[in-house]
mmCIF file of the C-alpha atoms, coordinates in Angstrom:
data_MODEL
# 
_entry.id   MODEL 
# 
loop_
_atom_site.group_PDB 
_atom_site.id 
_atom_site.type_symbol 
_atom_site.label_atom_id 
_atom_site.label_alt_id 
_atom_site.label_comp_id 
_atom_site.label_asym_id 
_atom_site.label_entity_id 
_atom_site.label_seq_id 
_atom_site.pdbx_PDB_ins_code 
_atom_site.Cartn_x 
_atom_site.Cartn_y 
_atom_site.Cartn_z 
_atom_site.occupancy 
_atom_site.B_iso_or_equiv 
_atom_site.pdbx_formal_charge 
_atom_site.auth_seq_id 
_atom_site.auth_comp_id 
_atom_site.auth_asym_id 
_atom_site.auth_atom_id 
_atom_site.pdbx_PDB_model_num 
ATOM 1   C CA . MET A 1 1   ? 14.572  -9.116  -19.364 1.00 0.00 ? 1   MET A CA 1 
ATOM 2   C CA . LYS A 1 2   ? 15.965  -12.038 -17.379 1.00 0.00 ? 2   LYS A CA 1 
ATOM 3   C CA . ALA A 1 3   ? 15.058  -10.699 -13.959 1.00 0.00 ? 3   ALA A CA 1 
ATOM 4   C CA . THR A 1 4   ? 12.764  -11.433 -11.054 1.00 0.00 ? 4   THR A CA 1 
ATOM 5   C CA . GLY A 1 5   ? 9.991   -9.272  -9.702  1.00 0.00 ? 5   GLY A CA 1 
ATOM 6   C CA . ILE A 1 6   ? 9.713   -9.617  -5.943  1.00 0.00 ? 6   ILE A CA 1 
ATOM 7   C CA . ILE A 1 7   ? 6.364   -8.501  -4.523  1.00 0.00 ? 7   ILE A CA 1 
ATOM 8   C CA . MET A 1 8   ? 6.478   -7.666  -0.843  1.00 0.00 ? 8   MET A CA 1 
ATOM 9   C CA . ALA A 1 9   ? 3.181   -8.831  0.647   1.00 0.00 ? 9   ALA A CA 1 
ATOM 10  C CA . GLY A 1 10  ? 4.149   -9.596  4.208   1.00 0.00 ? 10  GLY A CA 1 
ATOM 11  C CA . GLY A 1 11  ? 2.648   -6.577  5.964   1.00 0.00 ? 11  GLY A CA 1 
ATOM 12  C CA . LYS A 1 12  ? -0.310  -6.763  8.322   1.00 0.00 ? 12  LYS A CA 1 
ATOM 13  C CA . SER A 1 13  ? -2.365  -3.967  6.651   1.00 0.00 ? 13  SER A CA 1 
ATOM 14  C CA . SER A 1 14  ? -3.307  -2.809  10.150  1.00 0.00 ? 14  SER A CA 1 
ATOM 15  C CA . ARG A 1 15  ? -4.038  0.791   9.135   1.00 0.00 ? 15  ARG A CA 1 
ATOM 16  C CA . MET A 1 16  ? -6.144  -0.292  6.151   1.00 0.00 ? 16  MET A CA 1 
ATOM 17  C CA . GLY A 1 17  ? -8.134  -2.762  8.235   1.00 0.00 ? 17  GLY A CA 1 
ATOM 18  C CA . THR A 1 18  ? -8.110  -5.367  5.446   1.00 0.00 ? 18  THR A CA 1 
ATOM 19  C CA . ASN A 1 19  ? -5.537  -6.892  3.098   1.00 0.00 ? 19  ASN A CA 1 
ATOM 20  C CA . LYS A 1 20  ? -4.682  -3.894  0.891   1.00 0.00 ? 20  LYS A CA 1 
ATOM 21  C CA . ALA A 1 21  ? -3.128  -6.071  -1.832  1.00 0.00 ? 21  ALA A CA 1 
ATOM 22  C CA . LEU A 1 22  ? -6.557  -7.664  -2.409  1.00 0.00 ? 22  LEU A CA 1 
ATOM 23  C CA . LEU A 1 23  ? -8.516  -4.430  -2.700  1.00 0.00 ? 23  LEU A CA 1 
ATOM 24  C CA . LYS A 1 24  ? -9.941  -3.870  -6.173  1.00 0.00 ? 24  LYS A CA 1 
ATOM 25  C CA . ILE A 1 25  ? -9.217  -0.939  -8.416  1.00 0.00 ? 25  ILE A CA 1 
ATOM 26  C CA . GLY A 1 26  ? -11.460 -1.352  -11.416 1.00 0.00 ? 26  GLY A CA 1 
ATOM 27  C CA . GLU A 1 27  ? -11.746 -5.018  -12.356 1.00 0.00 ? 27  GLU A CA 1 
ATOM 28  C CA . ALA A 1 28  ? -8.463  -6.165  -10.798 1.00 0.00 ? 28  ALA A CA 1 
ATOM 29  C CA . THR A 1 29  ? -6.980  -6.384  -7.316  1.00 0.00 ? 29  THR A CA 1 
ATOM 30  C CA . VAL A 1 30  ? -3.996  -4.197  -6.570  1.00 0.00 ? 30  VAL A CA 1 
ATOM 31  C CA . ILE A 1 31  ? -1.636  -7.179  -6.581  1.00 0.00 ? 31  ILE A CA 1 
ATOM 32  C CA . GLU A 1 32  ? -3.018  -8.359  -9.945  1.00 0.00 ? 32  GLU A CA 1 
ATOM 33  C CA . LYS A 1 33  ? -2.285  -4.898  -11.373 1.00 0.00 ? 33  LYS A CA 1 
ATOM 34  C CA . ILE A 1 34  ? 1.268   -5.117  -10.033 1.00 0.00 ? 34  ILE A CA 1 
ATOM 35  C CA . VAL A 1 35  ? 1.773   -8.610  -11.488 1.00 0.00 ? 35  VAL A CA 1 
ATOM 36  C CA . ALA A 1 36  ? 0.486   -7.501  -14.882 1.00 0.00 ? 36  ALA A CA 1 
ATOM 37  C CA . GLU A 1 37  ? 2.860   -4.538  -14.970 1.00 0.00 ? 37  GLU A CA 1 
ATOM 38  C CA . LEU A 1 38  ? 5.861   -6.535  -13.769 1.00 0.00 ? 38  LEU A CA 1 
ATOM 39  C CA . GLN A 1 39  ? 5.269   -9.152  -16.468 1.00 0.00 ? 39  GLN A CA 1 
ATOM 40  C CA . LYS A 1 40  ? 6.066   -6.486  -19.047 1.00 0.00 ? 40  LYS A CA 1 
ATOM 41  C CA . THR A 1 41  ? 9.701   -6.353  -17.946 1.00 0.00 ? 41  THR A CA 1 
ATOM 42  C CA . VAL A 1 42  ? 10.697  -9.389  -15.807 1.00 0.00 ? 42  VAL A CA 1 
ATOM 43  C CA . SER A 1 43  ? 10.843  -13.107 -16.559 1.00 0.00 ? 43  SER A CA 1 
ATOM 44  C CA . ASN A 1 44  ? 9.970   -14.386 -13.060 1.00 0.00 ? 44  ASN A CA 1 
ATOM 45  C CA . ILE A 1 45  ? 7.825   -13.198 -10.181 1.00 0.00 ? 45  ILE A CA 1 
ATOM 46  C CA . ILE A 1 46  ? 8.008   -14.227 -6.486  1.00 0.00 ? 46  ILE A CA 1 
ATOM 47  C CA . ILE A 1 47  ? 5.615   -13.167 -3.736  1.00 0.00 ? 47  ILE A CA 1 
ATOM 48  C CA . VAL A 1 48  ? 7.048   -12.758 -0.247  1.00 0.00 ? 48  VAL A CA 1 
ATOM 49  C CA . THR A 1 49  ? 4.210   -13.395 2.206   1.00 0.00 ? 49  THR A CA 1 
ATOM 50  C CA . ASN A 1 50  ? 3.395   -15.201 5.424   1.00 0.00 ? 50  ASN A CA 1 
ATOM 51  C CA . LYS A 1 51  ? -0.178  -15.919 4.188   1.00 0.00 ? 51  LYS A CA 1 
ATOM 52  C CA . PHE A 1 52  ? 0.174   -18.227 1.211   1.00 0.00 ? 52  PHE A CA 1 
ATOM 53  C CA . GLU A 1 53  ? -3.588  -18.874 1.159   1.00 0.00 ? 53  GLU A CA 1 
ATOM 54  C CA . ASP A 1 54  ? -4.288  -15.227 0.277   1.00 0.00 ? 54  ASP A CA 1 
ATOM 55  C CA . TYR A 1 55  ? -2.363  -15.369 -2.970  1.00 0.00 ? 55  TYR A CA 1 
ATOM 56  C CA . GLU A 1 56  ? -2.775  -18.934 -4.230  1.00 0.00 ? 56  GLU A CA 1 
ATOM 57  C CA . PHE A 1 57  ? -5.146  -17.642 -6.911  1.00 0.00 ? 57  PHE A CA 1 
ATOM 58  C CA . LEU A 1 58  ? -2.208  -15.929 -8.656  1.00 0.00 ? 58  LEU A CA 1 
ATOM 59  C CA . ASP A 1 59  ? -0.460  -19.299 -9.219  1.00 0.00 ? 59  ASP A CA 1 
ATOM 60  C CA . LEU A 1 60  ? 2.954   -17.747 -8.528  1.00 0.00 ? 60  LEU A CA 1 
ATOM 61  C CA . PRO A 1 61  ? 5.866   -18.946 -6.356  1.00 0.00 ? 61  PRO A CA 1 
ATOM 62  C CA . MET A 1 62  ? 5.649   -17.764 -2.760  1.00 0.00 ? 62  MET A CA 1 
ATOM 63  C CA . VAL A 1 63  ? 8.222   -17.607 0.014   1.00 0.00 ? 63  VAL A CA 1 
ATOM 64  C CA . LYS A 1 64  ? 8.106   -16.663 3.694   1.00 0.00 ? 64  LYS A CA 1 
ATOM 65  C CA . ASP A 1 65  ? 10.517  -14.469 5.608   1.00 0.00 ? 65  ASP A CA 1 
ATOM 66  C CA . ILE A 1 66  ? 13.554  -16.377 6.822   1.00 0.00 ? 66  ILE A CA 1 
ATOM 67  C CA . TRP A 1 67  ? 14.022  -13.703 9.502   1.00 0.00 ? 67  TRP A CA 1 
ATOM 68  C CA . THR A 1 68  ? 10.590  -13.286 11.052  1.00 0.00 ? 68  THR A CA 1 
ATOM 69  C CA . ASP A 1 69  ? 9.150   -10.048 12.465  1.00 0.00 ? 69  ASP A CA 1 
ATOM 70  C CA . MET A 1 70  ? 12.107  -7.964  11.252  1.00 0.00 ? 70  MET A CA 1 
ATOM 71  C CA . GLY A 1 71  ? 10.365  -5.719  8.786   1.00 0.00 ? 71  GLY A CA 1 
ATOM 72  C CA . PRO A 1 72  ? 10.833  -4.919  5.095   1.00 0.00 ? 72  PRO A CA 1 
ATOM 73  C CA . LEU A 1 73  ? 14.575  -5.642  5.031   1.00 0.00 ? 73  LEU A CA 1 
ATOM 74  C CA . ALA A 1 74  ? 13.811  -9.245  5.962   1.00 0.00 ? 74  ALA A CA 1 
ATOM 75  C CA . GLY A 1 75  ? 11.259  -9.426  3.160   1.00 0.00 ? 75  GLY A CA 1 
ATOM 76  C CA . ILE A 1 76  ? 13.808  -8.193  0.623   1.00 0.00 ? 76  ILE A CA 1 
ATOM 77  C CA . HIS A 1 77  ? 16.260  -10.766 1.980   1.00 0.00 ? 77  HIS A CA 1 
ATOM 78  C CA . ALA A 1 78  ? 13.733  -13.615 1.593   1.00 0.00 ? 78  ALA A CA 1 
ATOM 79  C CA . GLY A 1 79  ? 12.917  -12.601 -1.986  1.00 0.00 ? 79  GLY A CA 1 
ATOM 80  C CA . LEU A 1 80  ? 16.543  -12.266 -3.069  1.00 0.00 ? 80  LEU A CA 1 
ATOM 81  C CA . HIS A 1 81  ? 17.446  -15.537 -1.346  1.00 0.00 ? 81  HIS A CA 1 
ATOM 82  C CA . ALA A 1 82  ? 14.753  -17.347 -3.339  1.00 0.00 ? 82  ALA A CA 1 
ATOM 83  C CA . SER A 1 83  ? 15.484  -15.593 -6.647  1.00 0.00 ? 83  SER A CA 1 
ATOM 84  C CA . THR A 1 84  ? 17.310  -17.467 -9.410  1.00 0.00 ? 84  THR A CA 1 
ATOM 85  C CA . THR A 1 85  ? 18.281  -14.337 -11.346 1.00 0.00 ? 85  THR A CA 1 
ATOM 86  C CA . VAL A 1 86  ? 21.063  -11.784 -10.816 1.00 0.00 ? 86  VAL A CA 1 
ATOM 87  C CA . LYS A 1 87  ? 18.754  -8.839  -11.323 1.00 0.00 ? 87  LYS A CA 1 
ATOM 88  C CA . ASN A 1 88  ? 15.660  -8.271  -9.155  1.00 0.00 ? 88  ASN A CA 1 
ATOM 89  C CA . LEU A 1 89  ? 12.967  -5.627  -8.912  1.00 0.00 ? 89  LEU A CA 1 
ATOM 90  C CA . VAL A 1 90  ? 11.365  -5.274  -5.471  1.00 0.00 ? 90  VAL A CA 1 
ATOM 91  C CA . VAL A 1 91  ? 7.854   -3.822  -5.336  1.00 0.00 ? 91  VAL A CA 1 
ATOM 92  C CA . ALA A 1 92  ? 5.534   -3.273  -2.374  1.00 0.00 ? 92  ALA A CA 1 
ATOM 93  C CA . CYS A 1 93  ? 2.094   -4.874  -2.679  1.00 0.00 ? 93  CYS A CA 1 
ATOM 94  C CA . ASP A 1 94  ? 0.308   -1.545  -2.107  1.00 0.00 ? 94  ASP A CA 1 
ATOM 95  C CA . MET A 1 95  ? 1.669   0.356   -5.145  1.00 0.00 ? 95  MET A CA 1 
ATOM 96  C CA . PRO A 1 96  ? -1.038  0.099   -7.825  1.00 0.00 ? 96  PRO A CA 1 
ATOM 97  C CA . PHE A 1 97  ? 0.545   2.452   -10.370 1.00 0.00 ? 97  PHE A CA 1 
ATOM 98  C CA . ILE A 1 98  ? 4.105   1.135   -10.770 1.00 0.00 ? 98  ILE A CA 1 
ATOM 99  C CA . SER A 1 99  ? 5.762   1.582   -14.159 1.00 0.00 ? 99  SER A CA 1 
ATOM 100 C CA . ALA A 1 100 ? 7.369   -1.338  -16.014 1.00 0.00 ? 100 ALA A CA 1 
ATOM 101 C CA . GLN A 1 101 ? 9.438   1.172   -17.990 1.00 0.00 ? 101 GLN A CA 1 
ATOM 102 C CA . LEU A 1 102 ? 10.858  2.678   -14.807 1.00 0.00 ? 102 LEU A CA 1 
ATOM 103 C CA . GLY A 1 103 ? 11.465  -0.814  -13.467 1.00 0.00 ? 103 GLY A CA 1 
ATOM 104 C CA . ASP A 1 104 ? 13.418  -1.622  -16.584 1.00 0.00 ? 104 ASP A CA 1 
ATOM 105 C CA . ILE A 1 105 ? 15.581  1.483   -16.102 1.00 0.00 ? 105 ILE A CA 1 
ATOM 106 C CA . LEU A 1 106 ? 16.332  0.488   -12.497 1.00 0.00 ? 106 LEU A CA 1 
ATOM 107 C CA . LEU A 1 107 ? 17.203  -3.087  -13.487 1.00 0.00 ? 107 LEU A CA 1 
ATOM 108 C CA . ARG A 1 108 ? 19.633  -1.934  -16.187 1.00 0.00 ? 108 ARG A CA 1 
ATOM 109 C CA . LEU A 1 109 ? 21.471  0.179   -13.623 1.00 0.00 ? 109 LEU A CA 1 
ATOM 110 C CA . LEU A 1 110 ? 22.412  -3.081  -11.896 1.00 0.00 ? 110 LEU A CA 1 
ATOM 111 C CA . ASP A 1 111 ? 24.997  -3.636  -14.654 1.00 0.00 ? 111 ASP A CA 1 
ATOM 112 C CA . GLU A 1 112 ? 27.193  -1.216  -12.703 1.00 0.00 ? 112 GLU A CA 1 
ATOM 113 C CA . HIS A 1 113 ? 25.618  -1.093  -9.227  1.00 0.00 ? 113 HIS A CA 1 
ATOM 114 C CA . ASP A 1 114 ? 24.472  -3.442  -6.460  1.00 0.00 ? 114 ASP A CA 1 
ATOM 115 C CA . ALA A 1 115 ? 21.211  -1.532  -5.951  1.00 0.00 ? 115 ALA A CA 1 
ATOM 116 C CA . ALA A 1 116 ? 19.297  1.201   -7.767  1.00 0.00 ? 116 ALA A CA 1 
ATOM 117 C CA . VAL A 1 117 ? 16.895  3.171   -5.592  1.00 0.00 ? 117 VAL A CA 1 
ATOM 118 C CA . PRO A 1 118 ? 14.711  6.122   -6.666  1.00 0.00 ? 118 PRO A CA 1 
ATOM 119 C CA . ARG A 1 119 ? 14.721  9.272   -4.561  1.00 0.00 ? 119 ARG A CA 1 
ATOM 120 C CA . ILE A 1 120 ? 11.847  11.444  -5.712  1.00 0.00 ? 120 ILE A CA 1 
ATOM 121 C CA . SER A 1 121 ? 10.987  14.762  -4.034  1.00 0.00 ? 121 SER A CA 1 
ATOM 122 C CA . GLY A 1 122 ? 13.625  13.894  -1.426  1.00 0.00 ? 122 GLY A CA 1 
ATOM 123 C CA . GLN A 1 123 ? 11.986  10.580  -0.485  1.00 0.00 ? 123 GLN A CA 1 
ATOM 124 C CA . LEU A 1 124 ? 13.734  7.243   -0.950  1.00 0.00 ? 124 LEU A CA 1 
ATOM 125 C CA . HIS A 1 125 ? 11.689  4.374   -2.376  1.00 0.00 ? 125 HIS A CA 1 
ATOM 126 C CA . PRO A 1 126 ? 13.455  1.131   -1.350  1.00 0.00 ? 126 PRO A CA 1 
ATOM 127 C CA . LEU A 1 127 ? 10.264  -0.860  -2.020  1.00 0.00 ? 127 LEU A CA 1 
ATOM 128 C CA . PHE A 1 128 ? 10.212  0.087   -5.692  1.00 0.00 ? 128 PHE A CA 1 
ATOM 129 C CA . ALA A 1 129 ? 13.896  -0.519  -6.344  1.00 0.00 ? 129 ALA A CA 1 
ATOM 130 C CA . ALA A 1 130 ? 16.326  -2.924  -8.033  1.00 0.00 ? 130 ALA A CA 1 
ATOM 131 C CA . TYR A 1 131 ? 18.798  -5.214  -6.248  1.00 0.00 ? 131 TYR A CA 1 
ATOM 132 C CA . ARG A 1 132 ? 21.425  -7.711  -7.353  1.00 0.00 ? 132 ARG A CA 1 
ATOM 133 C CA . LYS A 1 133 ? 20.850  -11.144 -5.836  1.00 0.00 ? 133 LYS A CA 1 
ATOM 134 C CA . GLU A 1 134 ? 24.199  -11.289 -4.053  1.00 0.00 ? 134 GLU A CA 1 
ATOM 135 C CA . VAL A 1 135 ? 23.380  -8.343  -1.756  1.00 0.00 ? 135 VAL A CA 1 
ATOM 136 C CA . HIS A 1 136 ? 21.132  -10.716 0.212   1.00 0.00 ? 136 HIS A CA 1 
ATOM 137 C CA . GLU A 1 137 ? 24.356  -11.835 1.969   1.00 0.00 ? 137 GLU A CA 1 
ATOM 138 C CA . GLU A 1 138 ? 25.029  -8.299  3.201   1.00 0.00 ? 138 GLU A CA 1 
ATOM 139 C CA . ILE A 1 139 ? 21.360  -7.980  4.224   1.00 0.00 ? 139 ILE A CA 1 
ATOM 140 C CA . ASN A 1 140 ? 21.713  -11.228 6.150   1.00 0.00 ? 140 ASN A CA 1 
ATOM 141 C CA . GLN A 1 141 ? 24.586  -9.733  8.113   1.00 0.00 ? 141 GLN A CA 1 
ATOM 142 C CA . SER A 1 142 ? 22.562  -6.590  8.804   1.00 0.00 ? 142 SER A CA 1 
ATOM 143 C CA . LEU A 1 143 ? 19.687  -8.718  10.126  1.00 0.00 ? 143 LEU A CA 1 
ATOM 144 C CA . GLN A 1 144 ? 22.108  -10.695 12.315  1.00 0.00 ? 144 GLN A CA 1 
ATOM 145 C CA . ARG A 1 145 ? 23.193  -7.369  13.829  1.00 0.00 ? 145 ARG A CA 1 
ATOM 146 C CA . GLU A 1 146 ? 19.551  -6.262  14.070  1.00 0.00 ? 146 GLU A CA 1 
ATOM 147 C CA . GLU A 1 147 ? 20.336  -3.285  11.863  1.00 0.00 ? 147 GLU A CA 1 
ATOM 148 C CA . LEU A 1 148 ? 16.911  -3.061  10.270  1.00 0.00 ? 148 LEU A CA 1 
ATOM 149 C CA . ARG A 1 149 ? 17.047  0.359   8.628   1.00 0.00 ? 149 ARG A CA 1 
ATOM 150 C CA . ILE A 1 150 ? 17.214  -0.053  4.860   1.00 0.00 ? 150 ILE A CA 1 
ATOM 151 C CA . ARG A 1 151 ? 19.006  3.301   4.531   1.00 0.00 ? 151 ARG A CA 1 
ATOM 152 C CA . LEU A 1 152 ? 21.895  1.940   6.602   1.00 0.00 ? 152 LEU A CA 1 
ATOM 153 C CA . PHE A 1 153 ? 22.146  -1.112  4.345   1.00 0.00 ? 153 PHE A CA 1 
ATOM 154 C CA . PHE A 1 154 ? 22.432  1.179   1.282   1.00 0.00 ? 154 PHE A CA 1 
ATOM 155 C CA . GLN A 1 155 ? 25.639  2.601   2.743   1.00 0.00 ? 155 GLN A CA 1 
ATOM 156 C CA . LYS A 1 156 ? 27.239  -0.858  2.739   1.00 0.00 ? 156 LYS A CA 1 
ATOM 157 C CA . VAL A 1 157 ? 26.780  -1.743  -0.932  1.00 0.00 ? 157 VAL A CA 1 
ATOM 158 C CA . ASN A 1 158 ? 27.326  0.086   -4.237  1.00 0.00 ? 158 ASN A CA 1 
ATOM 159 C CA . THR A 1 159 ? 23.976  1.886   -4.348  1.00 0.00 ? 159 THR A CA 1 
ATOM 160 C CA . LYS A 1 160 ? 22.848  4.189   -7.133  1.00 0.00 ? 160 LYS A CA 1 
ATOM 161 C CA . ILE A 1 161 ? 20.384  6.786   -5.900  1.00 0.00 ? 161 ILE A CA 1 
ATOM 162 C CA . VAL A 1 162 ? 18.207  7.632   -8.886  1.00 0.00 ? 162 VAL A CA 1 
ATOM 163 C CA . THR A 1 163 ? 16.942  11.230  -8.826  1.00 0.00 ? 163 THR A CA 1 
ATOM 164 C CA . GLU A 1 164 ? 14.447  13.174  -10.932 1.00 0.00 ? 164 GLU A CA 1 
ATOM 165 C CA . GLU A 1 165 ? 17.423  14.650  -12.788 1.00 0.00 ? 165 GLU A CA 1 
ATOM 166 C CA . ASP A 1 166 ? 18.736  11.168  -13.640 1.00 0.00 ? 166 ASP A CA 1 
ATOM 167 C CA . LEU A 1 167 ? 15.374  10.158  -15.096 1.00 0.00 ? 167 LEU A CA 1 
ATOM 168 C CA . MET A 1 168 ? 15.048  13.387  -17.050 1.00 0.00 ? 168 MET A CA 1 
ATOM 169 C CA . ALA A 1 169 ? 18.531  12.806  -18.501 1.00 0.00 ? 169 ALA A CA 1 
ATOM 170 C CA . LEU A 1 170 ? 17.238  9.473   -19.762 1.00 0.00 ? 170 LEU A CA 1 
ATOM 171 C CA . SER A 1 171 ? 14.215  11.236  -21.322 1.00 0.00 ? 171 SER A CA 1 
ATOM 172 C CA . PHE A 1 172 ? 11.912  9.318   -19.012 1.00 0.00 ? 172 PHE A CA 1 
ATOM 173 C CA . ALA A 1 173 ? 8.800   11.262  -18.120 1.00 0.00 ? 173 ALA A CA 1 
ATOM 174 C CA . PHE A 1 174 ? 8.164   9.874   -14.630 1.00 0.00 ? 174 PHE A CA 1 
ATOM 175 C CA . GLN A 1 175 ? 4.998   10.552  -12.667 1.00 0.00 ? 175 GLN A CA 1 
ATOM 176 C CA . GLU A 1 176 ? 4.606   10.837  -8.911  1.00 0.00 ? 176 GLU A CA 1 
ATOM 177 C CA . ASN A 1 177 ? 1.818   8.221   -9.188  1.00 0.00 ? 177 ASN A CA 1 
ATOM 178 C CA . TYR A 1 178 ? 4.424   5.544   -9.949  1.00 0.00 ? 178 TYR A CA 1 
ATOM 179 C CA . PHE A 1 179 ? 5.485   5.761   -6.289  1.00 0.00 ? 179 PHE A CA 1 
ATOM 180 C CA . PHE A 1 180 ? 2.020   6.131   -4.757  1.00 0.00 ? 180 PHE A CA 1 
ATOM 181 C CA . ASN A 1 181 ? 1.330   3.605   -2.001  1.00 0.00 ? 181 ASN A CA 1 
ATOM 182 C CA . MET A 1 182 ? -1.817  3.178   0.025   1.00 0.00 ? 182 MET A CA 1 
ATOM 183 C CA . ASN A 1 183 ? -1.788  2.433   3.712   1.00 0.00 ? 183 ASN A CA 1 
ATOM 184 C CA . ASP A 1 184 ? -5.218  3.559   4.940   1.00 0.00 ? 184 ASP A CA 1 
ATOM 185 C CA . PRO A 1 185 ? -8.778  3.896   3.630   1.00 0.00 ? 185 PRO A CA 1 
ATOM 186 C CA . GLY A 1 186 ? -8.234  7.535   2.706   1.00 0.00 ? 186 GLY A CA 1 
ATOM 187 C CA . GLU A 1 187 ? -5.266  6.629   0.501   1.00 0.00 ? 187 GLU A CA 1 
ATOM 188 C CA . PHE A 1 188 ? -7.295  3.835   -1.094  1.00 0.00 ? 188 PHE A CA 1 
ATOM 189 C CA . GLU A 1 189 ? -9.988  6.346   -1.984  1.00 0.00 ? 189 GLU A CA 1 
ATOM 190 C CA . LYS A 1 190 ? -7.279  8.528   -3.528  1.00 0.00 ? 190 LYS A CA 1 
ATOM 191 C CA . ALA A 1 191 ? -6.027  5.525   -5.537  1.00 0.00 ? 191 ALA A CA 1 
ATOM 192 C CA . LEU A 1 192 ? -9.554  4.959   -6.873  1.00 0.00 ? 192 LEU A CA 1 
ATOM 193 C CA . GLN A 1 193 ? -9.714  8.618   -7.946  1.00 0.00 ? 193 GLN A CA 1 
ATOM 194 C CA . LEU A 1 194 ? -6.292  8.471   -9.585  1.00 0.00 ? 194 LEU A CA 1 
ATOM 195 C CA . ALA A 1 195 ? -7.321  5.345   -11.517 1.00 0.00 ? 195 ALA A CA 1 
ATOM 196 C CA . SER A 1 196 ? -10.532 7.086   -12.614 1.00 0.00 ? 196 SER A CA 1 
ATOM 197 C CA . ASP A 1 197 ? -8.587  10.123  -13.778 1.00 0.00 ? 197 ASP A CA 1 
ATOM 198 C CA . GLN A 1 198 ? -6.150  7.926   -15.725 1.00 0.00 ? 198 GLN A CA 1 
ATOM 199 C CA . SER A 1 199 ? -9.060  6.115   -17.374 1.00 0.00 ? 199 SER A CA 1 
ATOM 200 C CA . LYS A 1 200 ? -10.638 9.409   -18.427 1.00 0.00 ? 200 LYS A CA 1 
ATOM 201 C CA . GLU A 1 201 ? -7.298  10.667  -19.838 1.00 0.00 ? 201 GLU A CA 1 
ATOM 202 C CA . SER A 1 202 ? -6.891  7.463   -21.845 1.00 0.00 ? 202 SER A CA 1 
ATOM 203 C CA . SER A 1 203 ? -10.416 7.694   -23.284 1.00 0.00 ? 203 SER A CA 1 
ATOM 204 C CA . ASP A 1 204 ? -9.777  11.327  -24.253 1.00 0.00 ? 204 ASP A CA 1 
ATOM 205 C CA . TYR A 1 205 ? -6.878  10.229  -26.458 1.00 0.00 ? 205 TYR A CA 1 
ATOM 206 C CA . GLU A 1 206 ? -8.839  7.471   -28.188 1.00 0.00 ? 206 GLU A CA 1 
# 
């Protein structure tokens, strides 16, 4: 699909104690796993980061926040500003089990909406969500007003909240793992276990 994957890699990883995007699960770093999955559904990938040197090995375009120290909304703004496609899929750099198929569903919802955001088990996931490029103008206004809550921004554009029921209606068998993110060493250990379990399940079917 003609769309851009925007990987949000601007966090400080303070709770993890090291750059969580560069932690390895199996043979690949978390960010490499995300890139590989995104490449199944998008035509372009941009990394939003303030540490270009950390991700040069990926040989992908990188951009910095235009609005500094203003959180995830500023990262989304920077990615959308740099994007050359109407449709964009934003993904946090600490989500090792994202689904390209789910990403494709979210991107297709942009035909009728400005944003498509999953809400699973009552929790919104704005950092695994789809956005039309033009909403970066509304985000810019929010940042000017120092309105940094992404939920507030969703009220200002035509946002589709995607629920479990919506995905079931599309016959998409989603998994909670698709939204798993890791912020501390304990969650990284859980990610390693989830990856091991997935590998065992795959081998069982072979």
